[in-house]
ZAVEX-179646 format. One line per 8 residues: number of its first residue (from 1); for each residue z, y, x negated of C-alpha. Coordinates in Angstrom, 1 decimal, always signed. Example, Ala and Ser with C-alpha at 12.3 -4.5 7.8 and 13.67 -1.06 7.14 Angstrom:
<sites>
1	+7.8 -4.5 -12.3 ~ +7.1 -1.1 -13.7
</sites>
This chain:
<sites>
1	+232.5 +82.8 -136.0 ~ +230.1 +80.6 -133.8 ~ +230.4 +76.8 -134.2 ~ +227.2 +74.8 -134.3 ~ +227.8 +71.0 -134.4 ~ +225.7 +68.8 -136.5 ~ +223.8 +65.9 -134.7 ~ +224.6 +63.1 -137.7
9	+222.3 +60.5 -135.7 ~ +219.2 +62.4 -136.1 ~ +217.1 +62.2 -139.4 ~ +215.3 +65.2 -140.7 ~ +212.9 +64.0 -143.4 ~ +211.0 +67.0 -145.3 ~ +208.4 +66.3 -148.1 ~ +210.0 +66.7 -151.8
17	+207.6 +67.2 -154.3 ~ +208.0 +65.8 -157.9 ~ +207.4 +68.9 -159.8 ~ +209.7 +71.8 -160.0 ~ +208.7 +75.2 -159.2 ~ +209.6 +77.5 -162.2 ~ +211.3 +80.9 -161.6 ~ +209.9 +82.2 -164.9
25	+206.1 +81.6 -165.7 ~ +203.9 +79.9 -163.1 ~ +202.7 +76.3 -163.9 ~ +199.7 +74.3 -162.1 ~ +200.9 +72.7 -158.8 ~ +201.0 +69.1 -158.2 ~ +198.9 +67.4 -155.5 ~ +201.5 +64.9 -154.7
33	+204.9 +64.0 -153.4 ~ +207.7 +62.2 -155.0 ~ +209.3 +61.1 -151.7 ~ +210.7 +62.5 -148.4 ~ +214.2 +64.0 -148.6 ~ +216.5 +63.5 -145.6 ~ +218.5 +66.7 -145.2 ~ +221.3 +65.0 -143.4
41	+222.0 +62.7 -146.4 ~ +221.4 +65.3 -148.8 ~ +223.8 +68.1 -147.4 ~ +226.2 +66.0 -145.5 ~ +228.6 +63.4 -147.3 ~ +231.0 +63.2 -144.4 ~ +228.9 +63.5 -141.0 ~ +232.0 +62.9 -138.7
49	+234.0 +65.9 -140.5 ~ +231.0 +68.3 -141.4 ~ +230.3 +71.2 -139.1 ~ +228.1 +74.5 -139.5 ~ +229.5 +78.0 -139.0 ~ +227.5 +81.2 -138.7 ~ +229.2 +83.9 -141.0 ~ +229.7 +87.6 -139.6
57	+230.5 +90.1 -142.0 ~ +230.0 +91.2 -145.5 ~ +233.2 +90.1 -147.4 ~ +231.6 +87.3 -149.4 ~ +228.3 +88.7 -150.5 ~ +229.0 +88.4 -154.3 ~ +229.1 +84.6 -153.4 ~ +225.8 +84.9 -151.6
65	+227.0 +84.6 -148.2 ~ +225.5 +87.2 -146.2 ~ +226.1 +88.3 -142.6 ~ +224.3 +85.9 -140.2 ~ +224.3 +83.1 -142.8 ~ +225.2 +79.4 -142.0 ~ +227.5 +77.7 -143.9 ~ +228.0 +73.8 -143.9
73	+231.7 +73.1 -144.0 ~ +233.2 +69.5 -144.9 ~ +237.0 +69.1 -143.5 ~ +237.2 +65.7 -145.2 ~ +237.5 +67.5 -148.5 ~ +240.9 +68.7 -149.9 ~ +240.7 +72.4 -150.8 ~ +241.3 +73.3 -154.4
81	+241.7 +76.4 -156.2 ~ +238.3 +78.4 -156.4 ~ +236.8 +76.7 -153.4 ~ +235.3 +78.8 -150.6 ~ +237.1 +77.6 -147.5 ~ +237.3 +78.3 -143.8 ~ +240.8 +79.2 -143.3 ~ +243.0 +80.6 -140.5
89	+245.6 +82.9 -141.2 ~ +248.0 +83.5 -138.2 ~ +245.3 +82.4 -135.9 ~ +242.6 +84.5 -137.3 ~ +239.6 +82.7 -138.9 ~ +238.0 +83.7 -142.0 ~ +235.5 +82.4 -145.0 ~ +237.2 +83.3 -148.5
97	+237.6 +81.8 -152.0 ~ +241.0 +80.0 -152.4 ~ +243.4 +81.0 -154.9 ~ +246.4 +78.8 -155.4 ~ +248.8 +80.7 -157.6 ~ +249.9 +83.0 -156.2 ~ +248.4 +81.8 -152.8 ~ +245.8 +84.2 -151.4
105	+242.2 +84.4 -149.8 ~ +239.8 +86.1 -152.0 ~ +236.9 +88.1 -150.8 ~ +233.7 +88.2 -152.9 ~ +233.2 +91.7 -152.2 ~ +235.0 +94.7 -153.9 ~ +235.1 +96.6 -150.9 ~ +237.5 +94.3 -149.4
113	+241.2 +93.3 -150.0 ~ +242.5 +89.8 -150.9 ~ +244.7 +88.4 -148.2 ~ +248.2 +87.5 -149.8 ~ +249.6 +84.5 -148.2 ~ +253.5 +85.1 -147.7 ~ +256.1 +82.4 -146.7 ~ +256.2 +83.8 -142.9
121	+252.3 +83.5 -142.6 ~ +250.7 +80.5 -141.1 ~ +247.9 +79.4 -143.3 ~ +245.5 +76.4 -142.4 ~ +242.5 +75.3 -144.3 ~ +239.7 +73.9 -142.0 ~ +237.2 +73.0 -144.4 ~ +235.4 +73.6 -147.8
129	+232.1 +75.2 -147.7 ~ +229.7 +73.1 -149.4 ~ +226.4 +74.7 -148.6 ~ +225.0 +78.1 -147.7 ~ +221.9 +78.5 -145.7 ~ +220.3 +81.9 -145.5 ~ +216.9 +83.2 -144.8 ~ +214.6 +84.5 -147.7
137	+213.1 +87.1 -145.4
</sites>
């Protein structure tokens, strides 16, 4: 995984339009903006403990995390059952869904097997995935 640091000091303001875009039937477009949206404040709750990783592989495709996507990870959040986490198992990093009982890391692709966590294994959770960024094309 590639670590990409977030510059929490920079502000990225992008137009946010008042009308929502329907995913069903089209509607007339509005000609005005509601406000500008700051991506840092929208996507990042804990700037000092948030980082981005580029995902490699296809074990999480059913969670809409594809090879090459970027995930935003918050290490200030306590991971709970069902969260998608960045974890290390015996020193190997992975992104998986956390299952607490019995403890395991679940892939979101039927072609991959769960990682069962035994007493002899070293499991460390490095953060909870809060957002997934991927190209539409």
